[in-house]
PDB file with SEQRES, HELIX, SHEET and CRYST1 records, atoms N, CA, C and O in Angstrom:
SEQRES   1 A   87  MET ALA ASP LEU HIS LEU PRO GLY THR LEU ALA PRO LEU          
SEQRES   2 A   87  PHE HIS ASP LEU PRO ARG ARG LEU GLU ILE ASP ALA ALA          
SEQRES   3 A   87  THR VAL GLY GLU ALA ILE GLU ARG LEU ASP GLU ARG TRP          
SEQRES   4 A   87  PRO GLY MET GLN ASP ARG LEU CYS GLU VAL GLY PRO LYS          
SEQRES   5 A   87  LEU ARG ALA HIS ILE HIS VAL TYR VAL ASP ARG GLU ARG          
SEQRES   6 A   87  ALA GLY LEU GLU THR ALA VAL GLY GLU HIS SER ARG ILE          
SEQRES   7 A   87  ASP VAL ILE ALA ALA ILE SER GLY GLY                          
HELIX    1 AA1 GLY A    8  LEU A   13  5                                   6    
HELIX    2 AA2 VAL A   28  ARG A   38  1                                  11    
HELIX    3 AA3 MET A   42  LEU A   46  1                                   5    
SHEET    1 AA1 5 ARG A  20  ILE A  23  0                                        
SHEET    2 AA1 5 ALA A   2  HIS A   5 -1                                        
SHEET    3 AA1 5 ARG A  77  ALA A  82  1                                        
SHEET    4 AA1 5 ILE A  57  VAL A  61 -1                                        
SHEET    5 AA1 5 GLU A  64  ALA A  66 -1                                        
SHEET    1 AA2 2 CYS A  47  GLU A  48  0                                        
SHEET    2 AA2 2 LYS A  52  LEU A  53 -1                                        
CRYST1    1.000    1.000    1.000  90.00  90.00  90.00 P 1           1          
ATOM      1  N   MET A   1       0.829  -1.185   0.000  1.00  0.00           N  
ATOM      2  CA  MET A   1       0.000   0.000   0.000  1.00  0.00           C  
ATOM      3  C   MET A   1       0.872   1.247   0.000  1.00  0.00           C  
ATOM      4  O   MET A   1       1.966   1.254   0.564  1.00  0.00           O  
ATOM      5  N   ALA A   2       0.382   2.287  -0.632  1.00  0.00           N  
ATOM      6  CA  ALA A   2       1.109   3.553  -0.699  1.00  0.00           C  
ATOM      7  C   ALA A   2       1.025   4.277   0.641  1.00  0.00           C  
ATOM      8  O   ALA A   2       0.072   4.100   1.400  1.00  0.00           O  
ATOM      9  N   ASP A   3       2.024   5.081   0.914  1.00  0.00           N  
ATOM     10  CA  ASP A   3       2.114   5.879   2.129  1.00  0.00           C  
ATOM     11  C   ASP A   3       1.638   7.291   1.788  1.00  0.00           C  
ATOM     12  O   ASP A   3       2.299   7.990   1.020  1.00  0.00           O  
ATOM     13  N   LEU A   4       0.503   7.723   2.344  1.00  0.00           N  
ATOM     14  CA  LEU A   4      -0.111   9.004   2.012  1.00  0.00           C  
ATOM     15  C   LEU A   4       0.064   9.984   3.157  1.00  0.00           C  
ATOM     16  O   LEU A   4      -0.247   9.667   4.305  1.00  0.00           O  
ATOM     17  N   HIS A   5       0.563  11.179   2.844  1.00  0.00           N  
ATOM     18  CA  HIS A   5       0.766  12.238   3.830  1.00  0.00           C  
ATOM     19  C   HIS A   5      -0.144  13.408   3.481  1.00  0.00           C  
ATOM     20  O   HIS A   5      -0.144  13.888   2.348  1.00  0.00           O  
ATOM     21  N   LEU A   6      -0.925  13.868   4.469  1.00  0.00           N  
ATOM     22  CA  LEU A   6      -1.900  14.937   4.257  1.00  0.00           C  
ATOM     23  C   LEU A   6      -1.503  16.198   5.014  1.00  0.00           C  
ATOM     24  O   LEU A   6      -0.807  16.122   6.026  1.00  0.00           O  
ATOM     25  N   PRO A   7      -1.944  17.362   4.526  1.00  0.00           N  
ATOM     26  CA  PRO A   7      -1.620  18.609   5.221  1.00  0.00           C  
ATOM     27  C   PRO A   7      -2.429  18.748   6.510  1.00  0.00           C  
ATOM     28  O   PRO A   7      -3.564  18.280   6.598  1.00  0.00           O  
ATOM     29  N   GLY A   8      -1.837  19.387   7.489  1.00  0.00           N  
ATOM     30  CA  GLY A   8      -2.510  19.610   8.766  1.00  0.00           C  
ATOM     31  C   GLY A   8      -3.742  20.488   8.659  1.00  0.00           C  
ATOM     32  O   GLY A   8      -4.597  20.463   9.544  1.00  0.00           O  
ATOM     33  N   THR A   9      -3.848  21.261   7.591  1.00  0.00           N  
ATOM     34  CA  THR A   9      -4.999  22.150   7.421  1.00  0.00           C  
ATOM     35  C   THR A   9      -6.304  21.378   7.232  1.00  0.00           C  
ATOM     36  O   THR A   9      -7.380  21.946   7.420  1.00  0.00           O  
ATOM     37  N   LEU A  10      -6.234  20.102   6.866  1.00  0.00           N  
ATOM     38  CA  LEU A  10      -7.444  19.300   6.677  1.00  0.00           C  
ATOM     39  C   LEU A  10      -7.949  18.687   7.983  1.00  0.00           C  
ATOM     40  O   LEU A  10      -9.135  18.376   8.096  1.00  0.00           O  
ATOM     41  N   ALA A  11      -7.085  18.513   8.949  1.00  0.00           N  
ATOM     42  CA  ALA A  11      -7.442  17.819  10.189  1.00  0.00           C  
ATOM     43  C   ALA A  11      -8.643  18.431  10.911  1.00  0.00           C  
ATOM     44  O   ALA A  11      -9.498  17.677  11.376  1.00  0.00           O  
ATOM     45  N   PRO A  12      -8.756  19.753  11.031  1.00  0.00           N  
ATOM     46  CA  PRO A  12      -9.921  20.310  11.727  1.00  0.00           C  
ATOM     47  C   PRO A  12     -11.248  20.094  10.983  1.00  0.00           C  
ATOM     48  O   PRO A  12     -12.320  20.225  11.575  1.00  0.00           O  
ATOM     49  N   LEU A  13     -11.175  19.771   9.714  1.00  0.00           N  
ATOM     50  CA  LEU A  13     -12.384  19.632   8.898  1.00  0.00           C  
ATOM     51  C   LEU A  13     -12.947  18.216   8.873  1.00  0.00           C  
ATOM     52  O   LEU A  13     -14.116  18.018   8.541  1.00  0.00           O  
ATOM     53  N   PHE A  14     -12.116  17.226   9.224  1.00  0.00           N  
ATOM     54  CA  PHE A  14     -12.523  15.828   9.120  1.00  0.00           C  
ATOM     55  C   PHE A  14     -12.162  15.089  10.406  1.00  0.00           C  
ATOM     56  O   PHE A  14     -10.991  14.997  10.772  1.00  0.00           O  
ATOM     57  N   HIS A  15     -13.177  14.567  11.084  1.00  0.00           N  
ATOM     58  CA  HIS A  15     -13.004  13.876  12.361  1.00  0.00           C  
ATOM     59  C   HIS A  15     -12.079  12.664  12.214  1.00  0.00           C  
ATOM     60  O   HIS A  15     -12.257  11.839  11.318  1.00  0.00           O  
ATOM     61  N   ASP A  16     -11.109  12.572  13.089  1.00  0.00           N  
ATOM     62  CA  ASP A  16     -10.169  11.436  13.147  1.00  0.00           C  
ATOM     63  C   ASP A  16      -9.308  11.275  11.902  1.00  0.00           C  
ATOM     64  O   ASP A  16      -8.851  10.171  11.605  1.00  0.00           O  
ATOM     65  N   LEU A  17      -9.083  12.351  11.180  1.00  0.00           N  
ATOM     66  CA  LEU A  17      -8.223  12.280   9.990  1.00  0.00           C  
ATOM     67  C   LEU A  17      -6.759  12.273  10.423  1.00  0.00           C  
ATOM     68  O   LEU A  17      -6.297  13.231  11.043  1.00  0.00           O  
ATOM     69  N   PRO A  18      -6.021  11.205  10.106  1.00  0.00           N  
ATOM     70  CA  PRO A  18      -4.596  11.192  10.444  1.00  0.00           C  
ATOM     71  C   PRO A  18      -3.796  12.013   9.436  1.00  0.00           C  
ATOM     72  O   PRO A  18      -4.261  12.256   8.323  1.00  0.00           O  
ATOM     73  N   ARG A  19      -2.621  12.431   9.815  1.00  0.00           N  
ATOM     74  CA  ARG A  19      -1.734  13.149   8.889  1.00  0.00           C  
ATOM     75  C   ARG A  19      -1.069  12.173   7.926  1.00  0.00           C  
ATOM     76  O   ARG A  19      -0.668  12.559   6.828  1.00  0.00           O  
ATOM     77  N   ARG A  20      -0.952  10.915   8.331  1.00  0.00           N  
ATOM     78  CA  ARG A  20      -0.303   9.889   7.509  1.00  0.00           C  
ATOM     79  C   ARG A  20      -1.124   8.614   7.592  1.00  0.00           C  
ATOM     80  O   ARG A  20      -1.574   8.221   8.668  1.00  0.00           O  
ATOM     81  N   LEU A  21      -1.317   7.964   6.431  1.00  0.00           N  
ATOM     82  CA  LEU A  21      -2.016   6.693   6.406  1.00  0.00           C  
ATOM     83  C   LEU A  21      -1.582   5.886   5.197  1.00  0.00           C  
ATOM     84  O   LEU A  21      -1.017   6.428   4.246  1.00  0.00           O  
ATOM     85  N   GLU A  22      -1.847   4.600   5.238  1.00  0.00           N  
ATOM     86  CA  GLU A  22      -1.574   3.731   4.094  1.00  0.00           C  
ATOM     87  C   GLU A  22      -2.854   3.612   3.289  1.00  0.00           C  
ATOM     88  O   GLU A  22      -3.947   3.513   3.847  1.00  0.00           O  
ATOM     89  N   ILE A  23      -2.707   3.621   1.959  1.00  0.00           N  
ATOM     90  CA  ILE A  23      -3.879   3.590   1.092  1.00  0.00           C  
ATOM     91  C   ILE A  23      -3.618   2.686  -0.102  1.00  0.00           C  
ATOM     92  O   ILE A  23      -2.512   2.658  -0.642  1.00  0.00           O  
ATOM     93  N   ASP A  24      -4.638   1.952  -0.506  1.00  0.00           N  
ATOM     94  CA  ASP A  24      -4.547   1.043  -1.643  1.00  0.00           C  
ATOM     95  C   ASP A  24      -5.216   1.718  -2.832  1.00  0.00           C  
ATOM     96  O   ASP A  24      -6.443   1.809  -2.887  1.00  0.00           O  
ATOM     97  N   ALA A  25      -4.417   2.192  -3.781  1.00  0.00           N  
ATOM     98  CA  ALA A  25      -4.943   2.899  -4.953  1.00  0.00           C  
ATOM     99  C   ALA A  25      -3.956   2.769  -6.100  1.00  0.00           C  
ATOM    100  O   ALA A  25      -2.748   2.667  -5.884  1.00  0.00           O  
ATOM    101  N   ALA A  26      -4.481   2.772  -7.328  1.00  0.00           N  
ATOM    102  CA  ALA A  26      -3.635   2.665  -8.519  1.00  0.00           C  
ATOM    103  C   ALA A  26      -3.212   4.025  -9.053  1.00  0.00           C  
ATOM    104  O   ALA A  26      -2.197   4.133  -9.742  1.00  0.00           O  
ATOM    105  N   THR A  27      -3.987   5.072  -8.739  1.00  0.00           N  
ATOM    106  CA  THR A  27      -3.681   6.433  -9.200  1.00  0.00           C  
ATOM    107  C   THR A  27      -3.950   7.422  -8.068  1.00  0.00           C  
ATOM    108  O   THR A  27      -4.567   7.080  -7.059  1.00  0.00           O  
ATOM    109  N   VAL A  28      -3.478   8.646  -8.254  1.00  0.00           N  
ATOM    110  CA  VAL A  28      -3.753   9.711  -7.286  1.00  0.00           C  
ATOM    111  C   VAL A  28      -5.259   9.936  -7.179  1.00  0.00           C  
ATOM    112  O   VAL A  28      -5.788  10.074  -6.076  1.00  0.00           O  
ATOM    113  N   GLY A  29      -5.949   9.972  -8.313  1.00  0.00           N  
ATOM    114  CA  GLY A  29      -7.395  10.167  -8.304  1.00  0.00           C  
ATOM    115  C   GLY A  29      -8.118   9.092  -7.515  1.00  0.00           C  
ATOM    116  O   GLY A  29      -9.061   9.383  -6.779  1.00  0.00           O  
ATOM    117  N   GLU A  30      -7.679   7.857  -7.666  1.00  0.00           N  
ATOM    118  CA  GLU A  30      -8.283   6.752  -6.920  1.00  0.00           C  
ATOM    119  C   GLU A  30      -7.996   6.889  -5.428  1.00  0.00           C  
ATOM    120  O   GLU A  30      -8.852   6.570  -4.602  1.00  0.00           O  
ATOM    121  N   ALA A  31      -6.813   7.355  -5.079  1.00  0.00           N  
ATOM    122  CA  ALA A  31      -6.481   7.576  -3.668  1.00  0.00           C  
ATOM    123  C   ALA A  31      -7.418   8.622  -3.062  1.00  0.00           C  
ATOM    124  O   ALA A  31      -7.885   8.463  -1.934  1.00  0.00           O  
ATOM    125  N   ILE A  32      -7.690   9.683  -3.807  1.00  0.00           N  
ATOM    126  CA  ILE A  32      -8.606  10.720  -3.324  1.00  0.00           C  
ATOM    127  C   ILE A  32     -10.022  10.159  -3.191  1.00  0.00           C  
ATOM    128  O   ILE A  32     -10.733  10.497  -2.244  1.00  0.00           O  
ATOM    129  N   GLU A  33     -10.432   9.318  -4.118  1.00  0.00           N  
ATOM    130  CA  GLU A  33     -11.750   8.671  -4.014  1.00  0.00           C  
ATOM    131  C   GLU A  33     -11.836   7.820  -2.751  1.00  0.00           C  
ATOM    132  O   GLU A  33     -12.858   7.832  -2.065  1.00  0.00           O  
ATOM    133  N   ARG A  34     -10.774   7.085  -2.440  1.00  0.00           N  
ATOM    134  CA  ARG A  34     -10.744   6.253  -1.228  1.00  0.00           C  
ATOM    135  C   ARG A  34     -10.856   7.130   0.022  1.00  0.00           C  
ATOM    136  O   ARG A  34     -11.570   6.788   0.965  1.00  0.00           O  
ATOM    137  N   LEU A  35     -10.143   8.266   0.020  1.00  0.00           N  
ATOM    138  CA  LEU A  35     -10.249   9.193   1.147  1.00  0.00           C  
ATOM    139  C   LEU A  35     -11.680   9.695   1.298  1.00  0.00           C  
ATOM    140  O   LEU A  35     -12.200   9.785   2.410  1.00  0.00           O  
ATOM    141  N   ASP A  36     -12.315  10.022   0.172  1.00  0.00           N  
ATOM    142  CA  ASP A  36     -13.677  10.555   0.189  1.00  0.00           C  
ATOM    143  C   ASP A  36     -14.687   9.512   0.678  1.00  0.00           C  
ATOM    144  O   ASP A  36     -15.704   9.867   1.273  1.00  0.00           O  
ATOM    145  N   GLU A  37     -14.413   8.239   0.433  1.00  0.00           N  
ATOM    146  CA  GLU A  37     -15.288   7.174   0.941  1.00  0.00           C  
ATOM    147  C   GLU A  37     -15.270   7.147   2.464  1.00  0.00           C  
ATOM    148  O   GLU A  37     -16.297   6.914   3.102  1.00  0.00           O  
ATOM    149  N   ARG A  38     -14.109   7.384   3.034  1.00  0.00           N  
ATOM    150  CA  ARG A  38     -13.972   7.337   4.494  1.00  0.00           C  
ATOM    151  C   ARG A  38     -14.296   8.671   5.146  1.00  0.00           C  
ATOM    152  O   ARG A  38     -14.863   8.709   6.237  1.00  0.00           O  
ATOM    153  N   TRP A  39     -13.936   9.771   4.480  1.00  0.00           N  
ATOM    154  CA  TRP A  39     -14.197  11.118   4.979  1.00  0.00           C  
ATOM    155  C   TRP A  39     -14.961  11.894   3.906  1.00  0.00           C  
ATOM    156  O   TRP A  39     -14.353  12.618   3.117  1.00  0.00           O  
ATOM    157  N   PRO A  40     -16.284  11.748   3.872  1.00  0.00           N  
ATOM    158  CA  PRO A  40     -17.084  12.425   2.841  1.00  0.00           C  
ATOM    159  C   PRO A  40     -16.810  13.931   2.800  1.00  0.00           C  
ATOM    160  O   PRO A  40     -16.740  14.597   3.833  1.00  0.00           O  
ATOM    161  N   GLY A  41     -16.658  14.441   1.589  1.00  0.00           N  
ATOM    162  CA  GLY A  41     -16.349  15.852   1.396  1.00  0.00           C  
ATOM    163  C   GLY A  41     -14.886  16.105   1.090  1.00  0.00           C  
ATOM    164  O   GLY A  41     -14.516  17.198   0.661  1.00  0.00           O  
ATOM    165  N   MET A  42     -14.047  15.095   1.310  1.00  0.00           N  
ATOM    166  CA  MET A  42     -12.609  15.249   1.063  1.00  0.00           C  
ATOM    167  C   MET A  42     -12.330  15.559  -0.404  1.00  0.00           C  
ATOM    168  O   MET A  42     -11.510  16.425  -0.710  1.00  0.00           O  
ATOM    169  N   GLN A  43     -13.005  14.861  -1.308  1.00  0.00           N  
ATOM    170  CA  GLN A  43     -12.760  15.087  -2.732  1.00  0.00           C  
ATOM    171  C   GLN A  43     -13.103  16.524  -3.117  1.00  0.00           C  
ATOM    172  O   GLN A  43     -12.401  17.127  -3.930  1.00  0.00           O  
ATOM    173  N   ASP A  44     -14.165  17.079  -2.548  1.00  0.00           N  
ATOM    174  CA  ASP A  44     -14.531  18.469  -2.832  1.00  0.00           C  
ATOM    175  C   ASP A  44     -13.471  19.445  -2.342  1.00  0.00           C  
ATOM    176  O   ASP A  44     -13.265  20.493  -2.955  1.00  0.00           O  
ATOM    177  N   ARG A  45     -12.801  19.120  -1.255  1.00  0.00           N  
ATOM    178  CA  ARG A  45     -11.739  19.987  -0.721  1.00  0.00           C  
ATOM    179  C   ARG A  45     -10.487  19.948  -1.591  1.00  0.00           C  
ATOM    180  O   ARG A  45      -9.756  20.936  -1.670  1.00  0.00           O  
ATOM    181  N   LEU A  46     -10.233  18.812  -2.244  1.00  0.00           N  
ATOM    182  CA  LEU A  46      -9.001  18.639  -3.010  1.00  0.00           C  
ATOM    183  C   LEU A  46      -9.171  18.843  -4.512  1.00  0.00           C  
ATOM    184  O   LEU A  46      -8.209  19.172  -5.205  1.00  0.00           O  
ATOM    185  N   CYS A  47     -10.390  18.649  -5.019  1.00  0.00           N  
ATOM    186  CA  CYS A  47     -10.613  18.677  -6.472  1.00  0.00           C  
ATOM    187  C   CYS A  47     -11.718  19.646  -6.868  1.00  0.00           C  
ATOM    188  O   CYS A  47     -12.634  19.932  -6.097  1.00  0.00           O  
ATOM    189  N   GLU A  48     -11.598  20.143  -8.101  1.00  0.00           N  
ATOM    190  CA  GLU A  48     -12.633  20.954  -8.730  1.00  0.00           C  
ATOM    191  C   GLU A  48     -13.402  20.067  -9.698  1.00  0.00           C  
ATOM    192  O   GLU A  48     -13.034  18.918  -9.943  1.00  0.00           O  
ATOM    193  N   VAL A  49     -14.477  20.624 -10.241  1.00  0.00           N  
ATOM    194  CA  VAL A  49     -15.232  19.931 -11.285  1.00  0.00           C  
ATOM    195  C   VAL A  49     -14.299  19.704 -12.459  1.00  0.00           C  
ATOM    196  O   VAL A  49     -13.482  20.566 -12.784  1.00  0.00           O  
ATOM    197  N   GLY A  50     -14.411  18.591 -13.073  1.00  0.00           N  
ATOM    198  CA  GLY A  50     -13.553  18.296 -14.234  1.00  0.00           C  
ATOM    199  C   GLY A  50     -13.275  16.821 -14.387  1.00  0.00           C  
ATOM    200  O   GLY A  50     -13.471  16.308 -15.489  1.00  0.00           O  
ATOM    201  N   PRO A  51     -12.846  16.115 -13.407  1.00  0.00           N  
ATOM    202  CA  PRO A  51     -12.246  16.619 -12.170  1.00  0.00           C  
ATOM    203  C   PRO A  51     -10.784  16.998 -12.380  1.00  0.00           C  
ATOM    204  O   PRO A  51     -10.101  16.463 -13.253  1.00  0.00           O  
ATOM    205  N   LYS A  52     -10.336  17.919 -11.570  1.00  0.00           N  
ATOM    206  CA  LYS A  52      -8.922  18.297 -11.551  1.00  0.00           C  
ATOM    207  C   LYS A  52      -8.594  18.792 -10.155  1.00  0.00           C  
ATOM    208  O   LYS A  52      -9.484  19.193  -9.404  1.00  0.00           O  
ATOM    209  N   LEU A  53      -7.319  18.762  -9.811  1.00  0.00           N  
ATOM    210  CA  LEU A  53      -6.900  19.242  -8.502  1.00  0.00           C  
ATOM    211  C   LEU A  53      -7.162  20.737  -8.396  1.00  0.00           C  
ATOM    212  O   LEU A  53      -6.994  21.471  -9.370  1.00  0.00           O  
ATOM    213  N   ARG A  54      -7.569  21.183  -7.226  1.00  0.00           N  
ATOM    214  CA  ARG A  54      -7.750  22.621  -7.002  1.00  0.00           C  
ATOM    215  C   ARG A  54      -6.399  23.317  -7.163  1.00  0.00           C  
ATOM    216  O   ARG A  54      -5.348  22.710  -6.957  1.00  0.00           O  
ATOM    217  N   ALA A  55      -6.441  24.586  -7.529  1.00  0.00           N  
ATOM    218  CA  ALA A  55      -5.218  25.338  -7.829  1.00  0.00           C  
ATOM    219  C   ALA A  55      -4.254  25.386  -6.643  1.00  0.00           C  
ATOM    220  O   ALA A  55      -3.040  25.410  -6.840  1.00  0.00           O  
ATOM    221  N   HIS A  56      -4.771  25.399  -5.429  1.00  0.00           N  
ATOM    222  CA  HIS A  56      -3.902  25.512  -4.247  1.00  0.00           C  
ATOM    223  C   HIS A  56      -3.460  24.155  -3.689  1.00  0.00           C  
ATOM    224  O   HIS A  56      -2.766  24.096  -2.674  1.00  0.00           O  
ATOM    225  N   ILE A  57      -3.861  23.074  -4.348  1.00  0.00           N  
ATOM    226  CA  ILE A  57      -3.476  21.729  -3.906  1.00  0.00           C  
ATOM    227  C   ILE A  57      -2.399  21.179  -4.835  1.00  0.00           C  
ATOM    228  O   ILE A  57      -2.581  21.123  -6.051  1.00  0.00           O  
ATOM    229  N   HIS A  58      -1.290  20.781  -4.254  1.00  0.00           N  
ATOM    230  CA  HIS A  58      -0.191  20.183  -5.017  1.00  0.00           C  
ATOM    231  C   HIS A  58       0.022  18.764  -4.496  1.00  0.00           C  
ATOM    232  O   HIS A  58       0.067  18.529  -3.289  1.00  0.00           O  
ATOM    233  N   VAL A  59       0.152  17.832  -5.423  1.00  0.00           N  
ATOM    234  CA  VAL A  59       0.364  16.434  -5.053  1.00  0.00           C  
ATOM    235  C   VAL A  59       1.678  15.966  -5.672  1.00  0.00           C  
ATOM    236  O   VAL A  59       1.992  16.272  -6.822  1.00  0.00           O  
ATOM    237  N   TYR A  60       2.429  15.222  -4.879  1.00  0.00           N  
ATOM    238  CA  TYR A  60       3.694  14.652  -5.335  1.00  0.00           C  
ATOM    239  C   TYR A  60       3.662  13.149  -5.076  1.00  0.00           C  
ATOM    240  O   TYR A  60       3.247  12.704  -4.006  1.00  0.00           O  
ATOM    241  N   VAL A  61       4.102  12.380  -6.056  1.00  0.00           N  
ATOM    242  CA  VAL A  61       4.265  10.937  -5.891  1.00  0.00           C  
ATOM    243  C   VAL A  61       5.753  10.652  -6.030  1.00  0.00           C  
ATOM    244  O   VAL A  61       6.356  10.899  -7.074  1.00  0.00           O  
ATOM    245  N   ASP A  62       6.325  10.133  -4.969  1.00  0.00           N  
ATOM    246  CA  ASP A  62       7.764   9.857  -4.935  1.00  0.00           C  
ATOM    247  C   ASP A  62       8.572  11.086  -5.343  1.00  0.00           C  
ATOM    248  O   ASP A  62       9.519  10.998  -6.124  1.00  0.00           O  
ATOM    249  N   ARG A  63       8.174  12.239  -4.792  1.00  0.00           N  
ATOM    250  CA  ARG A  63       8.847  13.539  -4.957  1.00  0.00           C  
ATOM    251  C   ARG A  63       8.705  14.161  -6.337  1.00  0.00           C  
ATOM    252  O   ARG A  63       9.381  15.143  -6.643  1.00  0.00           O  
ATOM    253  N   GLU A  64       7.837  13.605  -7.175  1.00  0.00           N  
ATOM    254  CA  GLU A  64       7.577  14.163  -8.509  1.00  0.00           C  
ATOM    255  C   GLU A  64       6.170  14.740  -8.530  1.00  0.00           C  
ATOM    256  O   GLU A  64       5.233  14.113  -8.034  1.00  0.00           O  
ATOM    257  N   ARG A  65       6.014  15.936  -9.103  1.00  0.00           N  
ATOM    258  CA  ARG A  65       4.694  16.575  -9.207  1.00  0.00           C  
ATOM    259  C   ARG A  65       3.740  15.624  -9.915  1.00  0.00           C  
ATOM    260  O   ARG A  65       4.108  15.001 -10.911  1.00  0.00           O  
ATOM    261  N   ALA A  66       2.525  15.509  -9.411  1.00  0.00           N  
ATOM    262  CA  ALA A  66       1.573  14.523  -9.917  1.00  0.00           C  
ATOM    263  C   ALA A  66       0.205  15.138 -10.171  1.00  0.00           C  
ATOM    264  O   ALA A  66      -0.147  16.177  -9.611  1.00  0.00           O  
ATOM    265  N   GLY A  67      -0.555  14.469 -11.030  1.00  0.00           N  
ATOM    266  CA  GLY A  67      -1.943  14.817 -11.298  1.00  0.00           C  
ATOM    267  C   GLY A  67      -2.833  13.650 -10.914  1.00  0.00           C  
ATOM    268  O   GLY A  67      -2.354  12.642 -10.395  1.00  0.00           O  
ATOM    269  N   LEU A  68      -4.110  13.784 -11.163  1.00  0.00           N  
ATOM    270  CA  LEU A  68      -5.056  12.735 -10.786  1.00  0.00           C  
ATOM    271  C   LEU A  68      -4.793  11.413 -11.490  1.00  0.00           C  
ATOM    272  O   LEU A  68      -5.093  10.351 -10.946  1.00  0.00           O  
ATOM    273  N   GLU A  69      -4.233  11.468 -12.696  1.00  0.00           N  
ATOM    274  CA  GLU A  69      -3.990  10.252 -13.471  1.00  0.00           C  
ATOM    275  C   GLU A  69      -2.654   9.596 -13.155  1.00  0.00           C  
ATOM    276  O   GLU A  69      -2.372   8.505 -13.650  1.00  0.00           O  
ATOM    277  N   THR A  70      -1.833  10.237 -12.344  1.00  0.00           N  
ATOM    278  CA  THR A  70      -0.506   9.708 -12.035  1.00  0.00           C  
ATOM    279  C   THR A  70      -0.614   8.361 -11.319  1.00  0.00           C  
ATOM    280  O   THR A  70      -1.369   8.207 -10.359  1.00  0.00           O  
ATOM    281  N   ALA A  71       0.154   7.398 -11.807  1.00  0.00           N  
ATOM    282  CA  ALA A  71       0.160   6.059 -11.210  1.00  0.00           C  
ATOM    283  C   ALA A  71       0.801   6.082  -9.829  1.00  0.00           C  
ATOM    284  O   ALA A  71       1.724   6.851  -9.559  1.00  0.00           O  
ATOM    285  N   VAL A  72       0.289   5.223  -8.971  1.00  0.00           N  
ATOM    286  CA  VAL A  72       0.791   5.078  -7.608  1.00  0.00           C  
ATOM    287  C   VAL A  72       1.230   3.631  -7.435  1.00  0.00           C  
ATOM    288  O   VAL A  72       0.445   2.708  -7.652  1.00  0.00           O  
ATOM    289  N   GLY A  73       2.474   3.436  -7.048  1.00  0.00           N  
ATOM    290  CA  GLY A  73       2.983   2.091  -6.818  1.00  0.00           C  
ATOM    291  C   GLY A  73       2.689   1.610  -5.409  1.00  0.00           C  
ATOM    292  O   GLY A  73       2.303   2.385  -4.534  1.00  0.00           O  
ATOM    293  N   GLU A  74       2.880   0.323  -5.210  1.00  0.00           N  
ATOM    294  CA  GLU A  74       2.607  -0.282  -3.906  1.00  0.00           C  
ATOM    295  C   GLU A  74       3.448   0.338  -2.794  1.00  0.00           C  
ATOM    296  O   GLU A  74       3.008   0.406  -1.647  1.00  0.00           O  
ATOM    297  N   HIS A  75       4.645   0.788  -3.125  1.00  0.00           N  
ATOM    298  CA  HIS A  75       5.540   1.363  -2.122  1.00  0.00           C  
ATOM    299  C   HIS A  75       5.751   2.862  -2.332  1.00  0.00           C  
ATOM    300  O   HIS A  75       6.724   3.429  -1.835  1.00  0.00           O  
ATOM    301  N   SER A  76       4.851   3.498  -3.059  1.00  0.00           N  
ATOM    302  CA  SER A  76       4.975   4.933  -3.329  1.00  0.00           C  
ATOM    303  C   SER A  76       4.663   5.761  -2.091  1.00  0.00           C  
ATOM    304  O   SER A  76       3.973   5.321  -1.171  1.00  0.00           O  
ATOM    305  N   ARG A  77       5.195   6.969  -2.104  1.00  0.00           N  
ATOM    306  CA  ARG A  77       4.851   7.974  -1.101  1.00  0.00           C  
ATOM    307  C   ARG A  77       4.083   9.071  -1.825  1.00  0.00           C  
ATOM    308  O   ARG A  77       4.556   9.615  -2.823  1.00  0.00           O  
ATOM    309  N   ILE A  78       2.904   9.391  -1.320  1.00  0.00           N  
ATOM    310  CA  ILE A  78       2.070  10.459  -1.871  1.00  0.00           C  
ATOM    311  C   ILE A  78       2.042  11.590  -0.855  1.00  0.00           C  
ATOM    312  O   ILE A  78       1.674  11.385   0.302  1.00  0.00           O  
ATOM    313  N   ASP A  79       2.428  12.777  -1.287  1.00  0.00           N  
ATOM    314  CA  ASP A  79       2.367  13.961  -0.432  1.00  0.00           C  
ATOM    315  C   ASP A  79       1.341  14.922  -0.998  1.00  0.00           C  
ATOM    316  O   ASP A  79       1.424  15.310  -2.164  1.00  0.00           O  
ATOM    317  N   VAL A  80       0.374  15.306  -0.178  1.00  0.00           N  
ATOM    318  CA  VAL A  80      -0.620  16.307  -0.557  1.00  0.00           C  
ATOM    319  C   VAL A  80      -0.252  17.584   0.184  1.00  0.00           C  
ATOM    320  O   VAL A  80      -0.180  17.606   1.413  1.00  0.00           O  
ATOM    321  N   ILE A  81      -0.021  18.652  -0.582  1.00  0.00           N  
ATOM    322  CA  ILE A  81       0.410  19.930  -0.023  1.00  0.00           C  
ATOM    323  C   ILE A  81      -0.650  20.977  -0.329  1.00  0.00           C  
ATOM    324  O   ILE A  81      -1.077  21.119  -1.475  1.00  0.00           O  
ATOM    325  N   ALA A  82      -1.071  21.705   0.689  1.00  0.00           N  
ATOM    326  CA  ALA A  82      -2.007  22.813   0.491  1.00  0.00           C  
ATOM    327  C   ALA A  82      -1.210  24.107   0.534  1.00  0.00           C  
ATOM    328  O   ALA A  82      -0.642  24.462   1.567  1.00  0.00           O  
ATOM    329  N   ALA A  83      -1.171  24.811  -0.592  1.00  0.00           N  
ATOM    330  CA  ALA A  83      -0.448  26.081  -0.656  1.00  0.00           C  
ATOM    331  C   ALA A  83      -1.188  27.117   0.186  1.00  0.00           C  
ATOM    332  O   ALA A  83      -2.416  27.191   0.159  1.00  0.00           O  
ATOM    333  N   ILE A  84      -0.440  27.901   0.920  1.00  0.00           N  
ATOM    334  CA  ILE A  84      -1.012  28.942   1.765  1.00  0.00           C  
ATOM    335  C   ILE A  84      -0.376  30.262   1.366  1.00  0.00           C  
ATOM    336  O   ILE A  84       0.845  30.368   1.248  1.00  0.00           O  
ATOM    337  N   SER A  85      -1.213  31.260   1.161  1.00  0.00           N  
ATOM    338  CA  SER A  85      -0.675  32.577   0.815  1.00  0.00           C  
ATOM    339  C   SER A  85      -1.108  33.574   1.876  1.00  0.00           C  
ATOM    340  O   SER A  85      -2.047  33.333   2.635  1.00  0.00           O  
ATOM    341  N   GLY A  86      -0.435  34.650   1.912  1.00  0.00           N  
ATOM    342  CA  GLY A  86      -0.767  35.687   2.886  1.00  0.00           C  
ATOM    343  C   GLY A  86       0.161  36.868   2.715  1.00  0.00           C  
ATOM    344  O   GLY A  86       1.069  36.850   1.884  1.00  0.00           O  
ATOM    345  N   GLY A  87      -0.068  37.846   3.474  1.00  0.00           N  
ATOM    346  CA  GLY A  87       0.766  39.024   3.311  1.00  0.00           C  
ATOM    347  C   GLY A  87       1.106  39.690   4.586  1.00  0.00           C  
ATOM    348  O   GLY A  87       1.808  40.701   4.587  1.00  0.00           O  
TER     349      GLY A  87                                                      
END                                                                             
């Protein structure tokens, strides 16, 4: 199973959401679907209609920038990063 790391900004929005978990998915999009099955509303937080990742969400698989179609290996690391801006 892939090792998935989530941003801390999601924790207050979803009860019992860990920052790190193992997930069984073939693509980034499938991983997000699995998250949404367990924490309804997660896909809406990470994706726009299309579907595509929201502009402020960056996903990396094994340190390479990824999209929803990016393949995920059994031993991959998936990092979901929420960009934060301010002044």
